[in-house]
C-alpha positions as CSV (number, residue, x, y, z in Angstrom):
1,M,6.7,-0.6,-20.2
2,N,9.0,1.4,-18.9
3,T,9.8,1.2,-15.4
4,S,12.6,3.3,-14.4
5,I,11.8,6.0,-12.0
6,D,14.0,9.1,-11.4
7,L,14.4,8.8,-7.6
8,A,15.5,12.4,-7.6
9,A,12.5,13.8,-9.3
10,L,10.3,11.6,-7.0
11,I,11.9,12.6,-3.8
12,A,11.6,16.6,-4.9
13,A,8.2,16.4,-5.8
14,V,6.4,14.2,-3.3
15,G,4.4,16.7,-0.7
16,D,6.0,15.0,2.5
17,A,9.0,15.9,3.8
18,V,12.0,13.4,3.0
19,M,15.0,13.5,4.9
20,V,18.2,11.1,5.2
21,C,20.8,11.1,7.8
22,D,23.9,9.3,7.8
23,A,25.2,6.9,10.8
24,Q,26.5,9.9,12.7
25,G,23.6,12.0,12.6
26,A,24.4,14.3,9.5
27,I,21.7,15.2,7.0
28,T,22.8,14.3,3.6
29,L,19.4,14.8,1.9
30,W,16.6,17.4,2.5
31,N,13.8,17.8,-0.1
32,P,11.8,21.0,-1.0
33,A,9.1,19.7,1.4
34,C,11.4,19.8,4.6
35,E,12.2,23.6,3.7
36,R,8.5,24.2,3.1
37,M,8.0,22.1,6.9
38,F,10.8,23.2,8.6
39,G,11.9,26.7,6.8
40,H,15.5,25.7,6.8
41,A,17.0,25.5,3.0
42,E,18.8,22.8,2.0
43,A,22.2,24.7,1.9
44,D,21.9,25.4,5.4
45,V,21.4,22.0,6.8
46,L,23.4,19.6,5.0
47,G,26.2,18.2,6.8
48,K,24.4,19.4,10.0
49,T,22.7,17.4,12.7
50,M,18.8,17.7,13.3
51,D,19.2,19.5,16.1
52,M,17.8,22.6,14.4
53,I,14.4,20.8,14.3
54,I,14.5,18.7,17.5
55,P,13.4,20.6,20.9
56,E,16.0,21.1,23.0
57,R,14.1,19.2,25.9
58,M,14.0,16.0,23.6
59,R,17.4,16.1,22.0
60,K,19.1,13.6,24.7
61,R,16.2,11.2,24.5
62,H,16.4,11.3,20.3
63,W,20.2,11.0,20.1
64,D,20.2,8.0,22.8
65,G,17.3,6.2,20.4
66,Y,19.2,7.2,17.3
67,E,22.4,6.0,18.5
68,K,20.7,2.7,19.4
69,T,19.0,2.4,16.2
70,M,22.5,2.7,14.0
71,A,24.0,0.2,16.5
72,T,21.5,-2.4,16.1
73,G,20.3,-1.5,13.0
74,I,16.6,-2.1,14.5
75,T,14.0,0.4,14.3
76,K,10.1,-0.1,15.4
77,Y,9.2,3.1,13.2
78,G,9.6,1.5,9.9
79,H,5.8,0.4,10.1
80,D,4.5,2.4,13.2
81,V,4.2,6.1,13.1
82,L,6.0,8.0,15.7
83,R,4.2,11.5,16.8
84,V,6.7,14.3,18.0
85,P,7.2,17.6,18.4
86,A,9.4,19.7,16.0
87,V,10.8,23.2,16.1
88,H,10.6,25.5,12.7
89,K,13.2,27.9,12.0
90,D,11.2,31.0,13.1
91,G,11.0,29.0,16.5
92,H,7.0,27.9,16.4
93,T,6.2,24.2,17.4
94,L,5.4,21.9,15.2
95,S,3.5,18.5,15.5
96,I,5.1,16.0,13.4
97,A,4.6,12.5,12.4
98,F,7.0,9.8,10.4
99,T,8.3,6.7,9.8
100,V,11.8,5.5,8.6
101,A,13.8,3.3,6.5
102,M,16.9,2.1,7.6
103,L,19.3,2.2,4.6
104,Y,22.5,-0.6,4.8
105,T,25.7,-0.6,2.8
106,P,26.2,-3.6,0.7
107,D,27.9,-5.7,3.7
108,G,24.9,-5.3,5.7
109,K,26.0,-2.4,8.0
110,V,23.8,0.9,8.6
111,S,24.9,3.7,6.5
112,A,21.7,6.1,6.7
113,I,18.0,6.5,7.9
114,A,15.6,8.1,5.8
115,S,12.6,9.7,7.3
116,V,9.4,10.3,5.8
117,I,7.7,13.5,7.3
118,R,4.1,14.9,7.6
119,D,3.1,18.0,9.6
120,E,0.1,17.0,11.9
121,S,-0.2,20.5,13.7
122,S,-3.5,21.5,12.3
123,R,-4.5,17.9,13.4
124,F,-3.0,17.8,16.6
125,N,-4.2,21.5,17.6
126,E,-8.0,20.2,16.2
127,E,-7.9,17.2,18.6
128,R,-6.8,19.4,21.5
129,A,-9.9,21.5,20.9
130,L,-12.1,19.1,20.8
131,K,-10.8,17.0,23.9
132,K,-11.1,20.5,25.6
133,R,-14.6,21.0,24.6
134,L,-15.8,17.5,25.4
135,T,-14.4,17.9,29.0
136,E,-16.1,20.9,29.2
137,L,-19.4,19.5,28.1
138,E,-18.9,16.6,30.3
139,A,-18.5,19.1,33.4
140,Q,-21.5,20.9,32.2
141,L,-23.4,17.5,32.5
142,A,-22.2,16.6,35.9
143,A,-23.2,20.0,37.2
144,K,-26.6,19.5,36.1
145,T,-27.0,15.9,37.7
């Protein structure tokens, strides 16, 4: 049985966005799903930071966490899903969910972080609409009693 896998082909083919950033935060890998999700072509993002997809109000918090993670090599988002807003190239807001994987040099130093990202904007909007409707129905019920 041949178990060799072409990792580049796999990363290009998966439906979820896969992005890798080096220890300084520069994007080093941006698969086609990233381009579909965020609207930025690979050639336009390689070597740049993620600021183009991070809402401005969240950048300081993001970079504080990123720097801590790079310094310690520890993240809770390897297993726990992080849900945050993001920004598309055209300016509209996305709701994304992702996990990360720390990548290390042979001597054990953090070299990069890989993210697997899913656009959950539709689910987020549906949940928001359901919560609003539930609140409205509860208010109607309370008014009747």
